[in-house]
C-alpha positions in Angstrom: 20.9 6.5 22.3 21.6 2.3 21.9 20.7 1.1 18.4 18.1 -1.9 18.0 19.7 -4.8 16.9 18.1 -5.7 13.7 16.9 -9.3 13.5 18.7 -12.1 11.6 18.2 -12.8 8.4 14.7 -15.2 7.3 16.1 -19.1 6.8 13.5 -19.7 4.6 12.8 -18.2 1.2 10.0 -16.0 0.0 6.9 -18.1 -2.1 5.1 -16.4 -4.8 7.1 -13.3 -3.9 6.2 -13.5 -0.4 8.5 -12.9 2.2 8.0 -15.6 5.4 6.2 -13.9 8.8 9.0 -13.6 11.4 7.7 -13.8 14.9 9.9 -12.4 18.1 8.4 -12.9 21.2 8.2 -10.6 23.6 9.9 -10.3 27.2 7.4 -12.2 30.1 7.3 -15.7 31.2 3.5 -16.6 30.7 4.3 -19.1 28.7 5.9 -22.0 29.0 6.7 -23.2 25.7 7.0 -21.2 22.2 3.9 -23.5 20.9 2.0 -21.7 23.8 2.6 -17.5 22.8 1.8 -18.8 19.5 -1.5 -20.1 20.0 -2.0 -17.3 22.0 -0.8 -14.3 19.7 -1.7 -16.0 16.6 -5.9 -15.9 15.3 -5.2 -20.0 13.6 -6.6 -21.8 16.2 -4.3 -24.3 18.3 -5.1 -27.7 16.3 -3.8 -25.3 13.2 -0.1 -24.0 15.2 0.2 -28.2 16.4 -0.8 -29.0 12.4 2.1 -26.4 11.5 4.8 -27.2 14.0 4.4 -31.0 13.2 4.6 -30.8 9.6 8.1 -28.8 10.7 6.5 -25.4 9.2 7.6 -22.7 12.3 11.6 -22.5 12.6 14.5 -21.0 14.5 16.6 -18.3 13.7 18.7 -21.3 12.1 15.8 -22.7 10.3 15.8 -25.8 12.5 11.5 -26.8 12.9 10.5 -25.7 16.1 9.0 -28.5 18.6 5.8 -28.4 20.3 7.4 -28.7 23.3 10.5 -26.3 22.7 10.5 -24.0 26.2 9.6 -20.4 25.6 11.9 -18.0 25.0 12.1 -14.3 24.9 13.4 -12.6 22.4 13.4 -15.3 20.1 12.5 -15.3 16.5 10.7 -17.9 14.3 9.3 -18.0 11.4 7.2 -19.3 9.2 5.2 -18.8 5.2 1.7 -18.6 6.4 -1.2 -19.8 3.9 -2.1 -17.9 1.0 -5.4 -16.7 0.0 -7.3 -17.4 -2.6 -6.9 -14.4 -5.0 -8.6 -13.3 -7.9 -5.9 -12.1 -9.6 -6.6 -8.3 -11.0 -6.0 -8.6 -15.1 -4.1 -5.2 -15.4 -0.3 -5.1 -15.8 2.2 -3.4 -14.1 4.8 -1.0 -15.8 8.6 -0.8 -15.0 9.2 3.0 -16.1 12.4 2.8 -14.7 14.9 0.8 -12.8 18.9 0.8 -11.9 20.5 -0.6 -9.1 19.0 1.4 -6.1 15.3 2.1 -7.2 12.3 0.5 -9.3 9.7 2.9 -10.1 6.5 1.1 -11.8 3.4 2.5 -13.0 0.7 1.1 -10.6 -2.9 -0.4 -12.0 -6.1 0.1 -10.3 -7.4 -2.5 -7.6 -3.4 -3.7 -7.0 -2.2 -3.1 -3.8 1.0 -2.3 -2.6 2.3 -4.7 -0.7 1.0 -7.9 0.9 -2.0 -6.9 3.3 -4.7 -8.6 4.6 -6.6 -10.5 1.9 -3.6 -9.3 -1.0 -0.8 -11.3 -1.1 0.7 -12.5 -3.8 -1.7 -11.1 -5.7 0.6 -6.9 -4.9 2.6 -5.0 -6.4 5.7 -6.2 -4.6 5.0 -9.7 -5.0 4.2 -9.2 -8.5 7.8 -7.0 -9.5 9.7 -9.3 -7.1 8.6 -12.3 -9.5 8.4 -10.6 -12.8 12.2 -8.6 -12.1 13.3 -11.6 -10.5 14.4 -9.7 -7.3 14.0 -10.8 -4.4 15.2 -8.6 -1.9 12.9 -5.8 -3.6 10.6 -2.9 -1.4 8.3 -0.5 -0.8 9.5 2.8 0.0 5.8 3.5 0.3 2.1 2.8 -0.6 -0.2 3.9 -2.9 -4.4 2.9 -2.0 -5.1 -0.3 -3.9 -8.0 1.9 -6.3 -5.8 3.9 -6.3 -3.4 3.7 -10.6 -0.1 5.1 -10.9 3.6 5.5 -9.7 5.2 3.6 -6.8 8.6 4.0 -5.9 10.3 -0.1 -4.8 14.2 -0.5 -3.2 15.9 -2.5 -4.5 18.2 -3.1 -1.8 17.2 -3.4 2.1 19.7 -1.6 3.4 19.3 1.6 1.5 15.5 1.4 2.1 15.6 3.8 4.7 16.6 6.6 3.0 14.4 6.5 0.7 11.8 5.8 3.1 13.0 9.1 4.7 12.2 11.7 1.1 8.0 10.1 2.4 8.3 11.0 5.8 10.6 14.2 5.9 8.4 15.4 2.5 10.8 15.5 0.2 9.1 14.0 -2.8 6.6 16.0 -5.8 4.1 14.3 -6.0 1.0 15.3 -8.4 -2.1 13.3 -8.5 -5.1 13.6 -11.6 -8.8 12.9 -10.7 -12.4 13.1 -12.7 -14.7 14.4 -10.6 -18.3 16.3 -11.6 -17.6 20.0 -12.7 -18.7 22.2 -10.2 -18.4 26.6 -11.9 -19.6 27.5 -8.0 -16.5 26.2 -7.1 -13.6 28.8 -6.9 -10.3 26.9 -7.7 -7.0 26.4 -7.1 -7.4 26.4 -3.6 -5.6 24.7 -1.0 -7.6 23.0 1.4 -6.6 21.8 5.2 -8.6 19.8 7.8 -7.5 17.4 10.2 -8.5 14.1 9.2 -8.4 11.1 11.6 -8.2 7.1 10.4 -9.9 4.8 12.9 -8.6 0.7 13.1 -11.2 -1.7 11.7 -13.4 1.6 10.1 -13.0 1.4 6.4 -13.1 5.6 6.0 -11.5 8.8 7.0 -13.4 11.4 8.3 -12.7 15.1 9.1 -12.6 16.4 12.4 -12.4 19.6 14.2 -9.0 20.5 15.9 -5.1 21.1 14.3 -4.9 20.7 10.3 -3.0 18.0 9.4 -3.8 17.2 6.0 -3.0 19.6 3.5 -4.4 19.8 -0.2 -3.9 21.6 -3.5 -6.6 21.3 -6.0 -7.0 23.3 -9.3 -9.1 22.9 -12.1 -7.1 21.3 -15.7 -10.6 21.5 -17.6 -13.8 20.2 -18.0 -16.5 19.0 -20.3 -20.0 19.1 -19.8 -20.9 17.9 -16.2 -17.3 16.0 -15.6 -14.0 17.5 -14.8 -10.8 16.5 -14.8 -8.1 17.7 -11.3 -5.0 18.5 -10.4 -3.8 17.4 -6.5 -1.0 18.3 -4.6 -1.5 16.9 -1.7 1.3 18.7 1.0 0.9 15.4 3.8 -0.3 11.9 3.5 -2.9 11.0 5.7 -5.2 7.8 3.9 -7.7 9.3 1.8 -6.7 12.6 2.3 -7.4 13.1 -1.4 -10.5 11.6 -2.1 -11.9 13.0 1.9 -10.8 16.4 0.5 -12.4 16.1 -3.2 -15.6 14.3 -1.6 -15.4 17.9 1.3 -15.5 20.1 -2.0 -18.9 18.5 -2.9 -16.6 17.2 -6.3 -16.1 13.6 -4.9 -13.9 11.2 -7.1 -15.8 9.5 -9.9 -15.4 5.2 -8.9 -15.3 6.2 -5.1 -16.7 3.8 -2.6 -16.1 5.0 0.4 -16.1 9.0 -0.2 -19.2 10.6 0.3 -20.5 7.4 1.9 -19.1 3.8 2.0 -21.4 1.8 -0.3 -21.6 -2.0 -0.7 -18.3 -4.1 -1.6 -18.3 -4.8 -4.9 -17.9 -9.1 -6.3 -14.7 -10.4 -6.1 -13.3 -10.3 -9.1 -15.5 -7.1 -10.8 -12.7 -4.6 -12.3 -16.2 -2.4 -13.6 -15.6 1.3 -12.6 -12.0 1.7 -11.4 -12.0 4.5 -8.6 -11.1 7.6 -10.8 -8.2 8.2 -9.2 -3.9 8.6 -10.0 -1.2 9.2 -9.2 0.9 11.3 -12.4 3.9 12.2 -11.2 7.1 11.4 -9.1 9.6 14.1 -8.0 12.7 13.3 -5.4 16.8 13.7 -5.5 18.0 10.5 -5.3 19.5 9.8 -1.5 21.6 7.8 -2.8 23.5 8.9 -6.3 22.2 12.9 -5.8 20.5 12.6 -9.2 16.9 14.5 -10.7 14.3 11.9 -10.7 11.3 12.9 -12.3 8.3 10.4 -13.4 4.8 10.8 -15.1 2.6 8.2 -15.7 1.3 7.1 -19.5 -1.6 6.4 -18.0 -5.7 7.8 -18.9 -8.2 8.2 -16.6 -11.1 6.7 -18.7 -14.0 8.1 -17.3 -12.5 11.2 -18.6 -11.2 9.9 -22.4 -13.7 7.5 -22.2 -16.7 7.9 -20.4 -19.9 5.6 -21.4 -17.7 2.9 -21.4 -16.2 3.6 -17.8 -19.6 3.8 -17.2 -20.9 1.4 -18.9 -23.1 3.1 -20.3 -25.3 1.3 -23.8 
């Protein structure tokens, strides 16, 4: 099997912990110049691309500015820094629970995205940790939803990232989550929920459909008080929003969920009240590089359990 040639290293440094954007020019002769392709491919408009080219902000593999009239060369790489969006700072700390020469295990707060994506770029766990730890090579081995708090594994060395990502791909990581939701005495637990979940691009919520199950979750009741309960959730698979979809399907949606069972209006920027009451509590795996056995536990508490009135903003 022919190995794919890795891209050259970026000629531009990170900015605020964020990597430059890399674009590889695809095969074909539909474009006369690099500029023509970038105008077609990027949703920035011709004026924006021309301005970036004229300012020398788009460079080749050697770090040399790409001129407007550079001929199109299939397979060529170019790099540039995108303009960072105005982001509301997430006013909660990300805590490092463990660090060695291979990995960093961090405890992510609610509302902080794991990696740069869309409107969340510099205000992400990855960018923050790169700045905080002065580790520009740090990468994420997996992702945790922005609204979910808890444990995330990061890798220190880019050449080892694939080994750690394979742990999650091959389901060799034991994960447990904790959730606070309503208490339903009629709901028989523990139980294993199996269903087929699909998530369509551009649609906020995932949904269950008929067909071969691709999502499996173990749901257990830990304790309850009045109308609320604390649950242990153990995913056997990793579909998008899987635990949230399954809790909603059981009739006990996670408190603070803006998507399940119904999509609600988005909250205003800077509104960090009522975080989703879902926490990635434990992470357990055998290190593929050192063979060490690791087990990490988040010390966070879910506020809807420990102080419901404060979480719900009741007087």
